[in-house]
C-alpha positions in Angstrom: 150.0 -32.2 21.8 153.8 -32.4 21.2 153.7 -31.8 17.7 151.8 -28.7 18.0 154.0 -27.2 20.8 156.8 -25.5 18.6 154.4 -23.7 16.2 152.3 -22.5 19.2 155.5 -21.2 21.1 156.4 -19.2 17.7 152.9 -17.9 17.3 152.9 -16.8 20.9 156.4 -15.0 20.3 155.3 -13.3 17.1 152.0 -12.3 18.2 153.1 -8.7 19.3 154.8 -8.5 15.8 151.4 -9.4 14.0 149.6 -6.9 16.4 151.7 -4.3 15.6 150.0 -0.9 14.9 146.5 -2.3 16.3 146.6 -1.4 20.2 143.0 -3.3 20.7 144.7 -6.5 19.8 147.8 -5.7 21.4 145.9 -5.3 24.6 144.0 -8.7 24.1 147.2 -10.3 24.0 148.3 -9.3 26.9 145.0 -9.5 29.0 145.0 -13.4 27.6 148.2 -13.8 29.2 147.2 -12.4 32.6 143.9 -14.1 32.7 146.2 -17.3 31.9 148.6 -16.6 34.9 145.6 -16.3 37.4 144.2 -19.7 35.8 147.2 -21.6 36.2 147.9 -20.8 39.5 144.1 -21.5 40.5 144.8 -24.8 38.6 147.5 -26.1 40.9 145.2 -26.3 43.8 141.5 -26.5 42.0 142.9 -28.9 39.1 145.2 -31.2 40.3 144.7 -31.7 43.8 140.6 -31.0 43.1 140.0 -28.5 45.9 137.8 -26.1 43.8 138.3 -23.0 45.6 135.8 -19.9 44.3 137.6 -17.4 46.7 140.8 -17.0 44.8 140.1 -13.2 44.4 141.4 -13.1 48.1 144.9 -13.5 46.7 144.2 -11.9 43.5 143.3 -8.7 45.5 146.0 -9.1 48.0 148.5 -8.6 45.2 146.7 -5.7 43.6 146.3 -4.1 46.9 149.9 -4.7 47.9 151.5 -3.1 44.7 149.2 0.1 44.9 149.6 0.4 48.7 153.5 0.6 48.7 153.3 3.3 45.9 150.3 5.3 47.6 151.8 5.2 51.3 155.9 4.4 50.7 156.5 6.0 47.1 157.9 3.0 46.0 157.4 1.5 42.3 154.1 -0.9 42.5 155.8 -4.0 41.4 158.1 -3.8 44.5 154.9 -4.6 46.0 154.0 -7.9 44.5 156.7 -9.9 47.1 154.9 -8.8 49.9 151.6 -9.6 48.5 152.9 -12.9 47.7 154.3 -13.5 51.2 151.0 -12.0 52.9 148.8 -14.8 50.5 150.9 -17.5 51.7 150.5 -16.6 55.2 146.7 -16.3 54.6 146.3 -19.5 52.5 147.9 -21.1 55.5 145.8 -19.8 57.9 142.5 -20.1 55.5 143.5 -23.6 54.4 143.9 -25.4 57.7 140.3 -25.3 58.4 138.6 -25.2 55.3 140.4 -27.7 53.8 139.6 -30.6 56.1 136.1 -29.8 54.4 135.2 -31.7 51.2 133.3 -30.7 48.0 130.9 -28.1 48.0 131.6 -27.1 51.4 135.1 -26.4 51.0 134.1 -23.7 48.2 131.5 -22.3 50.3 134.1 -21.6 52.7 136.1 -19.8 50.4 133.8 -17.8 49.0 132.6 -16.4 52.4 136.1 -15.9 53.2 136.4 -13.8 50.0 133.5 -11.6 50.4 134.2 -10.9 54.2 137.6 -9.6 52.8 135.8 -7.5 50.1 133.5 -5.9 52.6 136.2 -5.2 55.0 138.2 -3.4 52.3 135.2 -1.3 51.3 135.6 0.3 54.8 138.9 0.6 55.1 140.3 4.7 54.8 144.1 3.1 54.4 143.0 0.9 51.2 140.7 3.9 49.9 137.6 2.5 50.8 135.1 1.9 48.4 137.0 4.2 45.6 139.7 2.3 45.9 143.3 3.7 45.0 145.4 4.5 42.2 148.8 3.8 41.2 151.5 6.5 39.4 149.4 8.8 36.9 152.9 9.1 35.2 156.0 6.9 34.7 158.4 8.2 37.1 161.2 5.3 36.2 161.0 2.2 34.4 160.3 0.4 37.3 156.8 1.6 37.5 155.9 -0.3 34.6 154.1 2.2 33.1 154.1 1.9 29.2 152.0 3.2 26.3 151.9 0.2 24.6 150.5 -3.1 25.6 153.7 -4.9 24.1 156.2 -4.8 27.3 153.2 -6.5 29.3 152.8 -8.8 27.0 156.0 -10.1 27.2 156.4 -9.6 31.1 153.2 -11.5 31.4 154.4 -14.1 28.8 157.8 -14.7 31.1 155.5 -15.1 34.4 153.3 -17.5 32.5 156.1 -19.7 31.3 157.9 -19.9 34.6 154.6 -20.9 36.3 154.0 -23.6 33.5 157.4 -25.0 33.9 157.0 -24.9 37.8 153.6 -26.9 37.1 155.0 -29.1 35.0 158.0 -30.1 37.2 155.5 -30.4 40.1 152.9 -32.6 38.0 155.9 -35.3 37.1 157.4 -35.3 40.7 156.1 -36.7 43.6 153.6 -33.9 44.6 151.9 -34.5 41.6 151.4 -38.1 41.8 150.3 -37.5 45.4 147.8 -34.4 44.1 146.3 -36.6 41.8 145.9 -39.4 43.9 144.3 -36.9 46.4 142.1 -35.9 43.7 140.8 -39.3 42.5 140.3 -40.6 46.0 141.2 -38.7 49.3 140.6 -41.7 51.4 142.3 -44.2 49.4 145.4 -41.6 49.2 145.3 -41.4 53.0 145.5 -44.9 53.4 148.5 -45.5 51.1 150.1 -43.2 53.7 149.7 -39.8 51.8 149.8 -37.0 54.2 146.9 -35.3 52.1 146.0 -32.2 53.9 149.7 -31.3 54.3 149.8 -32.0 50.1 146.8 -29.7 49.7 147.8 -27.0 51.8 151.0 -26.9 49.9 149.0 -26.5 46.6 146.9 -24.3 48.6 149.8 -21.8 49.2 151.7 -22.0 46.1 148.4 -21.2 44.3 147.5 -18.2 46.5 151.2 -16.8 46.2 151.5 -16.7 42.0 147.4 -15.6 41.9 148.8 -12.9 44.7 151.2 -12.1 41.4 148.7 -12.0 38.9 146.8 -9.0 41.0 150.2 -6.9 41.2 150.7 -7.5 37.5 147.3 -6.3 37.4 147.5 -3.3 39.3 150.8 -2.4 37.2 148.9 -2.5 33.6 145.7 -0.7 34.5 146.9 1.2 37.6 143.8 1.0 39.7 142.0 -1.2 42.1 138.9 -1.1 44.1 137.1 -3.8 46.5 135.4 -4.9 43.3 138.3 -5.3 40.8 140.5 -6.9 43.4 138.2 -8.8 45.5 135.1 -9.3 43.6 133.5 -13.0 43.2 133.5 -12.4 39.4 137.2 -12.6 39.6 137.4 -16.2 41.2 134.8 -17.1 38.8 136.6 -16.6 35.6 139.6 -18.4 37.2 137.4 -21.5 37.5 135.6 -21.5 34.2 138.8 -20.7 32.1 140.7 -23.9 34.1 137.8 -26.0 33.7 136.9 -24.8 30.3 140.3 -26.1 28.6 141.0 -28.8 31.3 141.4 -28.3 35.1 144.2 -30.3 35.9 146.0 -30.0 32.4 149.0 -27.9 32.0 148.0 -26.0 29.3 144.3 -26.1 30.1 143.9 -22.8 31.6 145.7 -20.9 28.9 143.2 -22.8 26.3 140.3 -21.7 28.7 141.7 -17.9 28.7 142.3 -18.3 24.9 138.5 -18.3 24.1 136.7 -16.7 27.1 138.7 -13.7 27.4 138.4 -12.2 23.9 134.7 -13.7 23.9 134.4 -11.2 27.6 135.9 -8.5 25.5 133.8 -8.9 22.3 130.7 -8.8 24.4 131.7 -5.5 26.4 133.0 -3.7 22.9 129.7 -4.5 21.5 127.5 -4.4 24.3 128.9 -1.7 26.4 127.6 -1.2 29.8 124.3 -3.4 28.8 126.4 -6.4 28.6 127.5 -6.1 32.1 124.8 -8.9 33.6 125.5 -11.0 29.9 128.9 -11.8 31.3 127.3 -14.1 34.2 124.7 -15.4 32.1 127.5 -16.2 29.5 129.9 -18.0 32.4 127.0 -19.7 34.0 126.2 -21.4 30.1 129.7 -22.4 29.9 129.8 -24.2 33.7 126.5 -26.3 32.5 127.7 -27.2 29.2 131.2 -28.3 30.6 129.7 -30.2 33.7 127.2 -32.0 30.9 129.4 -32.5 28.1 132.8 -31.7 28.5 133.9 -32.6 32.6 137.3 -32.9 31.4 137.9 -29.7 29.2 138.3 -29.0 25.7 141.9 -30.4 25.6 140.8 -34.2 26.8 138.6 -33.9 23.6 141.3 -32.8 21.3 143.6 -35.6 23.1 140.9 -38.5 22.4 140.7 -37.2 18.6 144.1 -37.2 18.2 144.3 -40.7 19.8 142.0 -42.6 17.6 144.1 -41.8 14.4 147.4 -43.4 16.5 145.4 -46.3 17.9 144.4 -47.5 14.6 147.6 -47.2 13.1 149.1 -49.2 15.9 146.4 -52.1 15.4 147.5 -51.8 11.5 150.6 -52.7 12.2 149.7 -55.4 14.5 147.9 -57.1 11.7 150.7 -56.4 9.4 153.3 -58.4 12.0 
């Protein structure tokens, strides 16, 4: 993987230059990075700790609504609501996590879905949040802090910086004590507890951290699109996308969510472009098919398949060198 890292970084940095003059491709690049931020945030608790949350739309919606609420009711730039959304998400993750993280397997997933749907219904009846119609951000940029750009290129580099920071933080956690504890909990929580790991506490830490960055993704979404309603903020499809992207690329692997976003986002955009409104239901079919394929053939994701193929020549060369000795 290391030999592909430098060319990959160069390609990512140069992408806006390659896509210059093609607004569709510029926007697609920004959407991939935004989706990768959400999926990478989910990966902290779902991939490393093995706690499959299907209700992360709660945190995404908190971030999006916090950004638009500070503009609508206070007149602030939407991005000023991002820290508020992150703090709110951490607090809610603590409240939700204490009882739900005691559950295991699909019971935890079902509990997170229930919480997300409850919040979605409540938001659709709240006049403060715009009800079912939602709220809209600045129609025209007032200052640069409104992050309202004609081109998607500035959003691309903003999202890239956030994703780089999140991946760096995840890499640091992965190689530290918390990373070892989370992987031990994922493999066998009972065994981890028997070795003295405070499983409940570290799962809660991962859940709160994951919620904070998912909220940040929601705030960035609002800044780019300028609108949010209960479905685009708290809809279950948002959570499903995060899960599928991480699982497709490789849950519990640093670049797994990014690989999943690179595949899934262009696929979704192409289906929407060619099928229009007729493709709305097809999205669920595609996601369902991907989940089945992953569960049956690629439980560890595409990156693990790539790593296994790369490991075979290395193993053969080691055997050959051993015989030569």
